[in-house]
N, C-alpha and C positions, 0 to 999 in steps of 0.2 A: 221053672223060674228060680226056685230055690237053689238048684244046681248052678245056674248061671251066676247068681249072687255069690255063692260060696267060691266059685272060681275067681271072680273079681277080687274077693278078699284075699285069697291065697296069692294071686298075682301081685296085688298091692304089697303084701307082706314080703314076698320074695324080692321084689324090686327095691323096696326100702332097705331090706337087710343087705342086699348086694352093694348098694351105695355106701351104707355105713361100714361094711367090712373093708371096702377099698379105701375109704377115707381113714379108717383106723390103722391101716398099714403105715401111715405117715404121722397121724395125730394120736398121741398116746395119753390115756387116762382121762379123756374128756368125753365119755360116752353120752352123758346127758346133754352136753353142749352140742355134740354132733347131731343128736336126735332133735334138739331144738332148732338148729339151723335147717335141717332137711324139712322139718315140719313147717317152718316159716315159708320155705319155697313152695311146698304143696298147698299151703293156705292162701296162696296168691298174695302174700305179704312181704314185708322186709324185716330185717333183724338188726339189732344194735348189740354189739359185743363190747363189754367193758372189762378192762383188765390192765395190769401193769405191763410194761414192755417186755418182750422176750418170751411170752407164754404161747406163741404159735397162733395168734388170732389171724394174722395175714396168711400164714401157711395153710390154715384150715380152709380159707376161701379159695385160694389158688388150687389146692388139692381137690376141692369139690368141683371146680370147673374142669379139672383134668379128668375126673371120673365121668363127667357128662359131656355129650356132644353139643355143647353150648358155647356161644361166643362170650369171651371173658375180657374185661378191661379193668385196669387198676388206676385209681386217681389218688395221688398223694396230696392231701389237703394241707396247704400252707397259707400264711397270712397274705401273700401276694397273688394267690390264685384268683382268677377272674371268672365270672359266670360263663363267658364265651369259651373259656378253656374246658368247660364241662359239656355245654350244650352244642358247641360248634358255632359257626358264623357264616355270613354271606361274604363270598370273595368275588372280586372283580376279575373276569376272564375276558379274553379276546379271541374271537373266532378267526377262521381263515380269511374272511373278508375285511378284517380289521375292526369289526364292530364289537363293542364291549357289552358284556351282560353279567348279571349277578348269578352266582351259582352257590348253593348251600353246601358247605363242607361239614359233615356231621362230626361231633365230638365224641369222646369216649363213653358218654352216656348211652350211645346207641349200641348196646350189647345186651345179652341175655342175663349175665351175671356181672354186676358192677361192685367192685370193692372201693368203698369210700374210706380210705385209710386216715385215721386221726381226724375225723370229720370236724371235731370241735376246734381245730387250729385255723380254720378259714373264717373269714369275716361273715357276718349275717347276710350280706348281699349275695355272697357266693353260696352259702348254705341254702338260701332260698331258691337257687337254681335247681335244686333237687326236688323241691316241693311239688311242682306240677308233674314232673316225671314220675315220682313215687305214687301220687294219687290218681292222676289222669292217664298215666302211661302215654304221655305225649310231650313234645317240646315245641314251644312257640318262639320263633325267631323272626323278628320283623312282623309281617302280616300273615305269615304262613305257619300252620301247625303241622308238625311232623309226628306221625304215629310211631311208637316203639314196638319192636317185635315182641311176641309172647313166646315163652315166659320172660318177664322182666323182674329181676330180683336184685335189690340193693342190700348189701351187707356192709354196715358201717362199723368202724372200731373207734373207741376213744379211750384215752388214758386218764384215770381218775386222780393221778398223783400230781403231775406237773401242770398246775392250773394257771401259772403265770403265762400271759400272752395267749390265752385261749378264749374262745367265745362259746359259752354254754349254749347248747341247742335250745331253741325256743320251744315252748309247749306245743305249738302247732306242728312242728316237725317231729318232736318226740312221739306225738300221738299217731304218726303215720307208720311207726314201727309196730308190727304185730307182737313181737316179743323183744324184751331186753334181757340178755343173758350175761351173767357174771362169770368171768373166767378166773378161777382161783388158782393159787400156786399148786403145782403137781406134788404128789406124794413121793416118798423116798423110792418106793418100788417103781413108780412111773418114771422118775428121773434115771434110774438104772436102765430101764428099757429105752428111754430117749438117747442116752449116751451110747448104748450098744448099737442102736440103729444109725446114729448120725456121725460116729467117729470111725466108721469102717470105710473100706475102699469104695464099696458100692452103696449108694443111697437106695432106700426102698422105692419101688416103682409101682404105679397103680394102673389098672386097666379101665378103659371106658366101658361102662355097663348100662348107661341110660342115655336116651336121646330126647330131642325136643318133643316129638309126638308122644312118647311114653310119659313124660312129665305132665303134659296137658291131659292125658288120659287118666293119670293118677289123681289129678285135681278134680276131674269129673266124678271119680269114684268117691272122693271125700265129700263132695257136695250132696251126693245121693244118700248119705247116711242119715236116717231119721233121728229126731230128738223129741222125747215126750214133753208135753207142756209143763208138767211139774219140774222136770230137770231144767228146762229152759228158764222157768220162773226162779229156780235156785240160782242160776247164773246171773239173772237180773238183780236179785236181792243182794248178792255178793257185790255186784258192781255199784249198786246204789249205796251200799254200806261204806264205800270209800269216800262218800261225800259227808261233810260235817253238819249237814242239815237233817233234822228229823223228817219222816218217821223211821227211816232205815239206818240212820247213822250209828256207827259203833262208838263207844266212849273214847277210844284211841283217836279216831278220826276227828271227833268233836274237839279234842284237846290239841292235836298236833297237825291236822291237815287244813290247808287253805282251800284246796279244790280237789275234787276226786276225778274218777275216770269218766271219759266221754262214752257214748254208745259204742265206739270202736272197741272198748275194753270188753263189753259183753259179746261183741262179734268174735273177738279173739278167743274168748273162753269157749264159745260154742264150736267154732271151726277147729280149734286145737283139740277140743274134746272129741270131735268126730274122728280126727286122725288117730288119737290115742286109742279110741274104741276099736278101730280097725287093726291096730297093732296088737291089741289084746284079744283079737279073734272074736270081736263082737260087732254086730251091725246095728247097735243102738248106743246112745251116749248115756253114761251113768253119772251120778254125783261124784264118784271117785275120779272120773276123768276131768271134771270141772275143777276139782280141788288140785289135782296134779298140775294143771295148766296155770293156775291162778297167779303164781309168783312171776313167771315170765311175762304174763299178759298184763299185769296191773302195776308192777313196781315202778315203771317209768311214767305212769299216769296219775300217781298220787303226788300232789305238790304240797310240800310242807309249809306251815306258817312260821312266824318268827320263833315261837317257842320250840317247834320241832327242829328247826335249823340250829338253834342255840344248844339244844340238848343232843344234837347229832343223832336223831332218831332214824333208824333204818326203815324205809318203807316196808321191807319184808316183815318187820316186827308188827306193823299195823295189819298187814295181810294175814299173818298168823292169828292175830286176835279176831279178825273178821271171820276167818274160816271156823274158828272155835265157837264163835258166838252166833253164827247163822245156821239155824236148824235145817237139816236135810228134808227133802220131801218124804212123806210117809210112804 
């Protein structure tokens, strides 16, 4: 039994490493971001990438789809985009006898990997078209509900600078992303590598190394990793500390937070911790795994109050205080 488990862990690590190596042929200097995106896919969740234009967010998603045998679609969110442009709609057709009938024409949401590019540029009505798909893995048009293929993974990007004419994502939709990852500007060395790769005659090419069945099998492996009750309690206490109400509230959240994480935040900590444990060659989750996942799992789930907004407090600062102030299990 132990040999079988060890083999599962080795296979998981090899497949994860292959995907990361192929994506890294195109995406330079963002090892942690690549890890976070792949982890989100294996956690059966979705991920929100935030960064200024030109940092390769869109390229990262398209490269990930190239590396996997999965159906990919890209949706460019604009103010005039309508919900039917995402979900699809019923069209009137005519058969050979001249009789008319309605037939559903699926939209770009019917893919395994969906890139929602600049998601905050669409109206709230259009953004809400993603809600059912992200949570229920289904789309309802008229009186019929259409199931989405598994795996279904939404990777959304947003620009934090040009806020004019944008519609900030509502809390309900933000909460549906398992991680929010910040894409920072590349270093000088990374820029040299980017220029060397992109200004030559031939662009880097990637190989397909993972298929649908392998992704689903990796997800099963993640779910099978056990977590001890004290470590799970540690994740819960960190989650509760994001709320401004006692008894678990941290002083920073009481001062700057209006509302904290939902139970989805604790779920993200645990499932992310399980993936990290496997990558660290362990079959149990440690407190270190929970801490490493905390920023991506909680930063978009902490809503600042007026004072926090006025002082431009970064939610990461609050999370740092929570991690320092929450005692680990003995």
